[in-house]
N, C-alpha and C positions, 0 to 999 in steps of 0.2 A: 503495501499499499502507498512506502513512503518514498518508493520509486514512483509510482502515478501521480503523487505532488510537484516533485519535482520536475516530472516528463514536459506536463503541462503547459509551464509558464515556460520554459524554454523553449518548446514548440511555438507557441507564442509570439516569444522575442524573437525566433530566427524568421520567423515567419516577414513579422512586421522590420525587421533587418533590411530583410532580402525584399521586401515591397518598394521600400524607398529607396534601394540601391540600384535596381535593377533597369531606373526609366532614367539616371541621371548619372553623367559621367564630367569627369571631372576635364579642364580645357576651358577653349574659346569656342564661339559660336561657331557653325561651320561657314558661314559668311566672314567673318572674322579673318580663319582659318584661309579661305579662297583669297582672300584679298591678299594678306601678307604671303601665303604662298606666290601667285601669280604677281605680285610687287618685285617681291625679292626674285621671282626667276626674269623677269626683265631686268634689274637691274644688273642680274649674271651675265645676259646675254649681252649688256653694255661691255661689259667689264670685259669681256675674252674677247673684245672685237677687237685684237692688236694685230692679227695677222692681216696684215695692208702692207704695202708700199712705204706707206707714210711714214711708217712704225720704223720698217727697219731703215731710212736715211734719215731716220733721225739719230740715229745711235754715232755720235762723233768721238774723237777722240783714237788714242791709241788699240792697237787688237786687246787688248786690258780692259781697258776701259769701258769698249763697246761690249765687251763679254759681260762686264759687271751691270751697266745700263739694259742688257736684254733681261737678264737674269731679274734685276730688280722689276722692269715690266712684268715678266711674268710670276716675281713673285707677287706683285703686288693684286693679280687677276684671283690666283688662290688663296690670297686674305680677303680678296671681297666674296668667293666663294665659301670660307672657312663663315664670312658675318653672316652671307643668305643662310646657309645652314643651321646656323646656331639659330637665327632669328624662325625661321620655320620650325622647328623642332620646339621652340617657346611657345609657337601659339596650336599647338596641339589642339586637333577639333575634340570638343565634347561630347564624341560617338563612339557604338562600343567598341569601332577599331582604329582609336584615335589612333595607338602607338604603331598600328601598321603603315596609315598613312603618312603619318611624319615618315616611319622608316624609310618608305616607297622615296621621299626626297634625301633623307638622307642620305640613306645609300647610294644616290645617286650623287649628290657634290661629294661624297668620300670617293667614289670610284675616280671621278674626274680629279681631284686633289691631288691622289695615289700617283694615279700615270702622268701627270706634269710634272710630280715630284720627281718623276724617274728623267722625265724628260729632261729638266733641268739639271739634275745627274748627271746623264750623258753629256749636257750641253757643257757642264763643266770643262770637262775633258779637251775641250776642242783647242786646238793649237792658236794663240793668240800670235804668233809671228807672222807679223804684217811687212808684206813688201808697199811699194809707193801705188800697185795696181792690183793689193790684193786683197781678193773682197770673201775672204774663207769666212770670217767672224761673223758678216754680214750675212753670208748665204745659210750657216748654222742658226744665225738666230731668227730666220726667216722660218727654215725647214721647226727651230723649235716653237714659234709664234704661229705656223698652221698645224703642227702636234698637240702644241696646248685646243685649239678651235676644232680640234677633230677628236679629242677626246672622247668625248660624248655619243660617236659612233657605235660603239661596244657597250655602252650605259643604256639599261632600262629606262625610259622614258617614263616618267611617275604620272603623269596626268592620267597617261592611258590604264595604268594597273589599279586604278581606286574605284573598291567594289559598295564603296557604302554611299548609296544615294542621298542621301543627306547633303554632302561633302560635293559630291559631284554636280546636283541641284543646285548647289549656292557657288559652283564655278561657273555654271550654265547662267547667273543671275550676276554676275560681278563685270563689269565692264571691262577690267584689266584684264581677266581671265579671258571672256569672249575675243577681244581686241587680239590677245598675244595668238590665240589658242588659231582663230581664223587667219591671221598673218601666215600662220604654219603650216595651214591647211588640214588641221587637226579636228 
């Protein structure tokens, strides 16, 4: 009989706790997450737009100075991606699979960061011995910049992997997301 007295309150309390937690998740509203994720993505796109002739032409000085300038530019892109990754992670949507949704984005950013760091490490080995007409550092920098821009080809595009309908609907209602996705044909 004493077991029954304790079991009823425990079962009732458990039901109340589960009922209260099942519909509420910690995090940002899906609309806030959509705005944050798409805004960060657009900023990240702008940051990795270093693969152009103007960027390479802007490298000046000795071969070593040019190499250092190229590394600084490339590391600036990576720092920007790290900031966007952290911004998106901090805006986890308040949905059942919010951690999974955020994981799609952080995994994408981490892939690009790791791949780009590897390219920078390879670039550090480029000879900086330049002659009057030697363009080897600039050519290697151009390859580095295009490589950084291309590191997303093997990464999973997070937007197409989101399964939570609330987050999808929020993205379809967000102007930044719509513009960004339409521009890219998605």
